[in-house]
N, C-alpha and C positions, 0 to 999 in steps of 0.2 A: 599759656597752654602750648605744648609742643605738637606740631602737626604730625599726623600719622606717617607722612612721607619722610619725616625726619626722626622717626622712631617713637612717636607718641602713640597713644591708644586710639585705634579707629573708632569713630562715632558709630559707624555701621559696619557690621561684619558679613552681612548677606547682601547679594545684589538686589537692587530695586526690582519690584515686580514688573513684568512685561506690560508695556503700555498698550492698551487695547480699547479704542473708542467705538468698536463695532458692537452693536447691541440688538435689541429685539426689533427695532424698526428696520434695520438693514436686513435681518433674516427674513422678515415678512416681505420686504421688497424683492429679495432674491426669489423667494417662493412664488411671488406674483408673476415674475418673468418666466420662471420654469413652468408654471401652470399654463402660461400662454402658448408655450411651444415655440416662441419666436426669440431666439437668442441674438439674432441680428437681422436687420431688414433692409440693409443697403443693397442697391444695385449700382454697378459700375458703368452705367449708361444713362442717357437723359430719360428720366422716368420719375414719377411721383415719389418713388422710394429712393431716389438718388441721395436724399438728405437723411436717410436712416429711419429708424422705427420710433414708436411713441415715446419710449423712455429717453432716447437721445434728444428728440425734439423738445420734450418737456423740460429736461435738464437745461437745455439751451435757453428756453424761455425763462425759467426760474433764475438762472444765472444772470441773464441780461437784466432782469427786473431787480435782482438783489444789488447789483453793482451799478445800476443806472446807465446802461449802455444800450445802443441800438441793436448790436449783434453780439451773440456768443456762439462760438463754433466748437463743438466737442471734438477732441482728437485723442489718440491713444497714448500720448505722452507730452510733456512740456517740450521735450526735444523736438518731437514732430511739429508741435506748434511753432517753435522757432524757425524750423525749416519752411513751414507754410508762410510765415510772416515775411521771411527774407525773399521767398519767391513772389509773394503778392506785391511787393514794391517794385517788381520788374527789374530786379538786379541782373546785371550782365557781367560777362567775363571781364576781369581786370578792374571792375568797380571796387572801391575800397569801402569797408564798413568798420567803424571804430568800435572796439570791444574792450572788455575788462580782463586784466590778467588775474583777478582775484574773485573767481566764481567757478561754478561747475563748467566743465569743458565745452558743453553744448553751445553756450553763448558765443564761444570763439570759433567753433567748427561750423556753425550754421551757414556762414557766408560761403564756405568751401563747397557746399552742396550745389550751389549755382555758379561755381567758378569765380566767385568774388574773393577779394583779399581781405582777411582780418588784420586790422591795424590796432595794436595795443596802446592804450593811454593809461596813465597812472591813476591811482585811487586817492580819495581823501584820507588824510591822516587820522581824523577823528571819527569819521563815519564809515569808511571802507567802501563806499560807492564810488563810481567814476567821478573824477575831479573835472569841473567845467574848464578850468584853465589848462589842464593837461590835454583835454579833448581839443581845445581850440588850436593848440600847437600841432596837432596831427591832421587837421583838415587840409585837404588839397583839392585841386580841380576834379579829382576822381572820386571824392568822397560822396556817398549816396545816403548813408544812414548811420545811426548810432544805436548799438544794442546796450541798454542800460539795466543791469541787474539791481534789484532791491536786496540789500544784504542784511542779514540778521533781523528781518522784520522791519527794517527802516527803508522807506522809499527814497529814491534818488533825488538829487537837487533839481526838481522839476522846473522851478522858476528860471534858474540859471541855464540849465541845459536846453530846455525848450526854447528859450529866447535865442540861444546860440544856433539851434537847429533852424529856427525860423529865419534868422539872418542869412544863413547859407543854403536855405531851401533843402534841408535834410529831413529824412524820416527819423522818428524816434520809436524804436521797438523796445518795450519795457518787459523785462523778465521778472515777473512778480512771484516766482515760485516760492520765495521765502517770506512773502508779505501779504497774503490774502487777508483782507479785513483791516489792514493798516490804513491810516488816513494822512493825507498831505494837504494842508490848507482846506480841509473839509471834503476832499475828493479821495476816492479809494485808490490805493496802489493797484496798478494794472490798467487803470483808466487814464493815466496821466500823459501818455504819449499817443502816437497815431495807432499803434497796435499794442495790446498787452497780452501776455501769455502766463497762464497759471499751471501749476503742477498738481496732480492728484495721486502721486505715488506714495508709498507707505512711510516715507520720511516726512511727509508734509502735514499741514494742519488738517486738510480734508484729504482722505485717501480712499480709493476704491480698488486698490491693488496697483494698477497702472492707469494713467489717464492724464489729460490736460484739457484746457479750455483757452481759446483765443478770443479776445474781445476787441471790438472797434466800433466807431460810429460812422465809418466811411463805407458807403455802399459798394464801391469798386473793390476796395481791399477785402471786404467780407466775401464777395463773390469769388474772388481769386483764391482765398483761403479755402473756401468750400470745394472748389474745383481741384486744387492741388491735393486736398485731403483724400479725394476719391477718384483716382484714374482720370485726370483732366483730359488727357489726349483722346479718350474714348467718348467724351461728353461734349466737347466744344462744337462739333458739327450739329448735333441734335439740338443743342441749346442756342445755336446761332450766334456764337461768340466770334467777333471780328478780330479782337486783339488776343493773339494766342501766345504772347511772350511768356516763357516759363510754364507753359501748359504741359509739362511732363508730370503726370500725376503719380501719386503714391497710394498705398493703402494705409492711411493713418486713421482708420475708422474706429471709434469707440463703440464696443458692443452694448447690448441692452442691460445685461446684469451689472456691469460696471457703472453704467449711467444711472440705474436705479439706486445703487449704493451711494453714488455721489450726490444724488438728490437728498437722501437722508442726511448725509454729512453736511451739506450746505445749510440745512436747517439748524445744525448744531454749531455753525462756524463761530458765532459770537461767543458762545460758552467755551468752545475749545480755545479760542484766542485768549479769552479772559483767564482761563486756567494757566496758560503759558505766561501771561503777563504777571500773574501772581507769583508763579515759580521764579521768574526772572528777578522780580523785586526782592524776593526772599534771598536768593543767591547773591544779588548785587549788594544788598545791605551787609551780608556777612563776609563777603569777599573783599569789601572796601578796606578792611583793616590789614590786608596782606600787601605789603609795599610793591612786590614785583608785578602784581596783576593790574593792568590798565584796562578799564572797562570802556566799551564803545559809548559814545555820547548820543544824544537824541536831538534831532533838529528842532528848532523852535516851532516850525510849521507843522510838525508831525505829532 
């Protein structure tokens, strides 16, 4: 059979229909928020509403429960979440953070927000995630953290990279935007490092338009992420915070409508991921016979 790109007959002559996972549940959730009249409930000062409204807080509780973590903090994008994570580890000017050259740009630019220096390490030939041996060659006395993206739904080499990070006392920030629901040795992607960051924009498995979630089991990191998310400099005095490193706050707050939609999407995550796995298996099986195409492999632990 001659491929259409080489002059053969196309198997499909019309574009595939638009992918739309938004349904009745999401519409009802949006109407619930509209009927409440509260589209956002944050206050940028130390107050009971500093942490946002009921939809935000409930999303965070449900997310933490689903992924088995102590804290989930909703933000307005995965990019914002990466910025919060870098600030939360008390990054300083001239500190080095090892990043990947093969991912969305925010993983590499996040260190620059706090005047740290992104240092590129190479990726694995078979899996496309950061290579532990390449990372080790980039570690210096100035290295503070590693930002490790999970690529194509595959979690990073957590055993190898986490052991290296522990050896050198480095933080691991996991960019799990492409891998919600993926498992590594029984643990969810996004929960494998010190801080994990998920994406909720419309390219991702769960989407509410724009949004993100930061997860961690560390009390101090969670508090700092929450502060950086919502005008930290205006809050630290009222909250009585003594350590004010990187307490230059932003407005990275996720509103109520997006949070309500994300809650509905979270309940669908297993099915949404299952659909994509089925599609990938279908494509992989049929593309395997085309010699120039080399498909990514899957780790034994994943």
